[in-house]
N, C-alpha and C positions, 0 to 999 in steps of 0.2 A: 498712724493710718497708712502711711506709705509702706511700713513694714508688713502690716496686715495684708495689704493689696498684693505685695510681692509674694507673700506666703500663699495666698489664694492662687495666684498665677502659677507659682511653682507646683502647687498641689494639683492644679488642673493638668499641668504639663506632665507630672508624674503619673496621674491617673490615665491620661491618654497613652502614655508610653506603655503602661501595664496592659491596657486594653489591646494595644497593637501587638504586644508580645503574646497575648492569649489568643490571637486570631488563628483559626484553624488552617490546616494545609489546604483544605478545600477552598476556603475564602481567599487565601493567598493566591491560589491558582487563578482565580477570577481576575485578579489585578493585572494579569498579563494583557488584558484587553485595553488597558490604559496606554499601552505602547502606541506611539503614533503610526507605526507600520502594521498594526494588528489588523487581521481580517480572518473570517472563517466562513465555512459553509459545510453543511451535512446534507447529503442527498440519499434517497432510496436508489440503490444501484440498479435495480431491475427497471424501474419506471423513469428515473431521472428527476423525480419530483423533489423540490427543495423542502427540507424539513426544518432547517435552522440556518440562518445566515446573518452576518454582520459585516458591512463594508465589502461585500462579496464582489462588487463590480469596480472597486477602486484598484488602480494599477499598483503592482508591487514587483519587486525583483524576484525571479523564481529560484535563484541560487541553484543547488544541485537537483531540484525538481526538474530542471532542464533535461537531465539525463533520462527521464522517463520518455520524453519525445525521441531522444536519440535511440533508445531501445525500441520504441514503437516502430521507428523507421527500419531498424535492423531486423525486427521480426517480420515486417512486411516484405523485406528483401528475401529473407529465408523462405517465407511462404510462397513467394513468386518464383523460387528456384534460382535466384541470382546470387545468393550466398548460401553457405552451409555452415553448421556449427563447427565442423572440423577444418574449415578453410583457413590456411595461414595468411595473415595480413602483415605487410611490412611496416615497421616502425620508422617514421621519418624523424629527422632531427628536431622538427618543430614539435612533434608529439612528445618526444623524449624530454624536451625542455619545459614542459608544463609544470606549474607549481603544484605542491601537494594539495589534496591527497592524491597518491599515485602508486603504481605498482613498481616503479623504478625501472621502466623499460629503457633500453639503450637503442640509439639510432643504428639501423641496419639489422636489428633483430627481427624476428617474426613472432606473432602471437595468434593463436587460434581464435576464431570468432567466439567460441564457447567461453574461453578464458577471459576475453575482453568483456563479454556480457556479464559474467559473474564478477569481474573486477569492478564494473560500474555498480552492480547491485549491492555488493558487500563492502567494498573499499571506497566506493564513489570515486574511482580512479580517473583523474583528468587526462592522464597520458593515454589510457585506453579509449577514452571518449574521442580524442582526436584521431586515433588510429581508425576507429570505425567511421568517423566523419569523412576522412580523406579517402577511405576505401569506397564509400558510397557516393560522395559528392565531388571527388577530385581534389577539393580543398575544403577547409573547414568553413570558410566564408560562403562558398557556394552551397555547402550542405546546410548551413544556417538558413539560407534562402528557401531551400527545399523544406526544411522544418517548418518555417513560417507558412509556406504554401499548404503543407499538410495540416497545419493547425486550422487554417480557414476551412479546409474540406470537411473537418469533423465538427465544425461549429465554434472553434475558439476565436472569437471575433476581436479580442483585444490583446492578443499575444504576439510579440515580435521576438524572434531569436536572432542573436548575433554570434553565438558560438554554441558548441555541442556539449559543453561541460557545466555551464552556469557560473563560471568565474566572472568577476565583476565586469559589467559593461553598462554604461548609463542608458543605452537604448534597448537593452534586453528586459522586457516587461511582460507581465501577465496579470491575471486576476485569480482570486480563489475560485470563482465560477468556472473559468476556463480550465483550471487544473482539475476540477471535478469532472469536467467533460472528458479530459484526457484520461483520467483514471478509469472512467466507465468504458471508454473506447478500448483501452488496454484489456480490461477484463472481458468485454463483450467480443472484440474482434480476435483476440489472441488468448483464449482461455487455456490452451495447452502451455503457452509460454508464461502465463501469469504465475504459475506455481513457482517459478524460479525466484520470485520476489520474497519467498519465505526461506530462502537459503540462509542458513545460519553462518556458515563459513565455507571456504574452499581453499584448497592447497594449490599454490602456484610457485614452481621453481624453488621448492624447499621452504616456503613461507606459508603460514596459515593466516588468512585474512578473514576477519569476523565482521558480521553485518552491523552497520552503525545503528540500525533501528532497534533501540533498547526496549521500546514499548511492546514489541512482539513477545518479549519474555515475560511481561507482567500483565498484559491485557489479553485474556483468553478469547479466542475467536478471531484475533487479528492475524492476517496472513500476508500483509504487504502494506504500503509499497515503497515509499522513499522519504528520507529526511534531507534537509538542506540547510546550509548556513553560509552567508557572507555578511560582512559588517553592515552593508546597506539594507539588508533584508531582515536581519534578525534570524531567529531559529524557526524554520519552516518544517511542515510535515504534511505529506499526503498519505492517508491511511485507508485501509479497507478491512472491515471485520464482518463476520457472519455468525448469527445465533439463531437457532431454531428455524433454519431455512430462510432467514431474512438477512440480506447483505446491505450494509451501509458504506458509503464513501464519505470521508471527512477530509477537509483541508484546513490547516491553520497556518497563518503567516504572522511573523513579527513577534515570536516569543522572546522574552528577555533572556531566558536560559533554556537549555535543552530540557531540564526537568520540568520547568513551568509549562513549556510547550506540550510536553507529553501528558502532564496532568490535565491541561486544558482539553486536549483531544480525548482523553479518557472520560472526562466529565461530559463532553458533548455527545460522545457515542452512548454513554450510559443513559442520558435523559432522552435521547431520540430512539433508542431501542425500546424504551418504555412506551413510546407512542404506539407500538405494535403489540403491546402486552408482553414484551420480552423483558421482564424484570430480572434483576440480578438473582433473586431467590428462585426464579423459575428456570434460569439458563446457566450457562457456564459462569462460575463466580470469578469476579475480577480479583486477581492477586497482585497487589502493589509490590513493587520492588522493595526489598528490605534495605534499610539504611546501612551505610558502611559501619563496620564494627570499630574501626580505628577512630579515636577521638582526637581531633586536631588540637594543637597547642593554643591556637587562637581562632576565634570565630571569623571566617572569611567574610569580607564585604561583598556586596553584590558585584561591584566593579572587578574585584579580584577573581570571583567565581566565573564571571563571564569571560575575563581574560584567559583563564585557564582552559575553559571550554573552547574558546576561539583557537588557542594553540593546539588543542587536541583534535579539533574538527578540521583543521586546515581550511579548505574552502567550504567544508561540508559538515560532517555528521559525527554521530556518537560512536566512539571507538570501543566502548566496553561491549564485549560479545553478549548476545542474549543467551540465557541458559536453556538447556533442554529443548532446543529446536532441531528438527531433522536436517541433515545435510542433503540438499537436493541438487544433484548434478545434471539432471536433464528433466524434461517434461515427460517423465515416465513413471508409471505406477508399479510399485513393487508390493505384491500382496503377501502378507505373512502367512505362515502355515496355519495359524489359528483363526484365520478369517472365516466367518460363517456365511452361509448362503441362504437365501429365502426368496420365495415367489409369492408371499402372502399379499393379498389385495385387500386394502381398506380405504375408505374415502374419508376425507377431512376437508374442512374449509376454514381458512384463517380469516380473522376479523379484519375488515378493511379499515385502514387508517383514515383519519380525517384528511380531507383534501388540502394540501398546502397551497400557498398563494402563487407559487412560481414553479418553473420546471427547468431543469438543465437539458438543453436540446442537444441531441447527438445526431448530427447530420450524416447522411450517407449510409445509414444502417438499414437493412431491409426489414419489412414487417414479417411477422411469423409466416414462414413458407409452408406450402404443402409438403408433407414428407415424401421423400423418394424411397420406394421400396428397394432395399438392398439385401443381399444375403447376410445372415447372421454368422459370418465367418471372419469378421475383421478383427483387428487388434486395437480397436478404440473402445472406450467406455465413457459413459456419462456419469460423473460424480454429482450427487444431489445435495451436498452439504455435509456438515459435521454435527453430530448430536451427542447429548449426554447419555441417552438411554437407547438400548437395542430396539425398544418398541417405537421410539421416534424415528429410527432409521427405517424400519418396516413401513411406517406410516408414510414417510417421504416417498418411498418406492410406489406405494399404492396411489398416492396423489399424482405422481408423475405419469404413471400409466393411464390414469383417468384423464389427465389433461392433454395427452397426446393420442387422441383416438385415430383409428384408421390405419394403425400400423399392423402389417401382416407378418406373421411369424411368432414363434415363441421367444419371449424375452428371458435371457439369463440374468438373474439378479444376485446381488451379493451385498451383505452388510459387513464391512471390514472393520475389525476391532483394532484400535490403536491405543497402545499404552504409553502414557506420557507422565510428566512431572505432576500434573494436576488430575491424574486419574485416567480412567478409560473413556475413550470417545469412540463414536461409531460413524463410519462413512458409507452411506448407501450408494450402490452403483448399478447401472444397467450395463451388461458386459457383452463382449463379442460382436460389437457393432462395426459395420463398414464406416470409415471416416466421414463420408458424406452424410450418412444417416445420423451418426453421432452429433455432427455439427448442426444439422437441421433440427434434431430433437432438442438440443440445447437452446437454439435460437427460439424455438417455440415456447419452451419453458420460461426463458428469460422474458419474452414478450408478455407472458401471462403472470408475471410477478414472482416467479420462483427462481431460486439460485441454482446454478449448475455450472459444471466445468467439464470440458472434454479432456480426457487423459489417454495416454497410450499405455496399453497393458503389455506386459511381457508374455 
């Protein structure tokens, strides 16, 4: 009898093991939510309405998501004329002594603001973070106080900063909701600088630095914004993606591995795009990253996998470069020779999503302003999204013109063709605008639930 019982127990155990082995990758990704540090939120970028959330108001450590606020402050200083992208900044001994990830800056050297910015975006460079902090705040601790003050101004009620990089500090805390507010503020307040977050790599002093955000290579429509890792936070990700003129912002905290974190974000975005009728069959198809071809001699344990990723990420992020991403060196639009132009007008209305139960509040942003008439002779453009078909690009232009009434003058329009690894995409634009007009038009469109971005044309 005892032997029979033992055999039953062993049989049940074997069956359970087989069932676990058969579990799909999709199901395995869901298990990341069991991590005690896990949290997520997904919001409609245009309205701030929450579409999906779990533990969104519980405090977490931001890790290198901190650098998004450092960059936010930097862009604000540039916009105010207090910094410029070409301004050289001195590297202090304290900045040079920061732990990896870093650019390897030496005390007494200088680095241009542009290179420091791209170092944060691609390399998640802690030494460059401190250089920017000291340039703007006098000291990193003083700059952290200014960061916290800025966080309150834009509605981040539970965030406290103690450094500019995200390196471990027990009092440096945030929430998924606060990080979604920050992402929206970055997109809304600095649309021209936001494009830098899709930079795949940049060259600095003979070295090529690749963007840590591997998900941009496998999730079509994603164009930013930042990954992060420290031991106390797990693997974090702040992401934004746009399909069929709808932009979503997602934040995931506490992933057990970079891969499971990325898979969780992809699943969250997929199901929430479907709320707006943007199914995978109707929009840009998701291409998952192919597994490595090399077969390991032994199956790595979860502990060894995480340890390897910790070593690779330093304080932060995924070092494998995303494939087929454009190198963006400035917030500047370079129009290819085969770009097509159009002034076709057509009207369309998108189905309104069901009202969510909460909203991410973004304080300090103006309501849709009345447009100021300016000459159509400027070097700014309003980009209205990215689409799979030329017809969708024309439709977006028609919708934008319809939603911005009262504008005097003839609008120059263009649908820019972009060839990439996943086929042709189309970027509709309104061209030749005065910078003030472009900004106001974009604010109006965002306030009415449409995606747009101000870019500088050559």
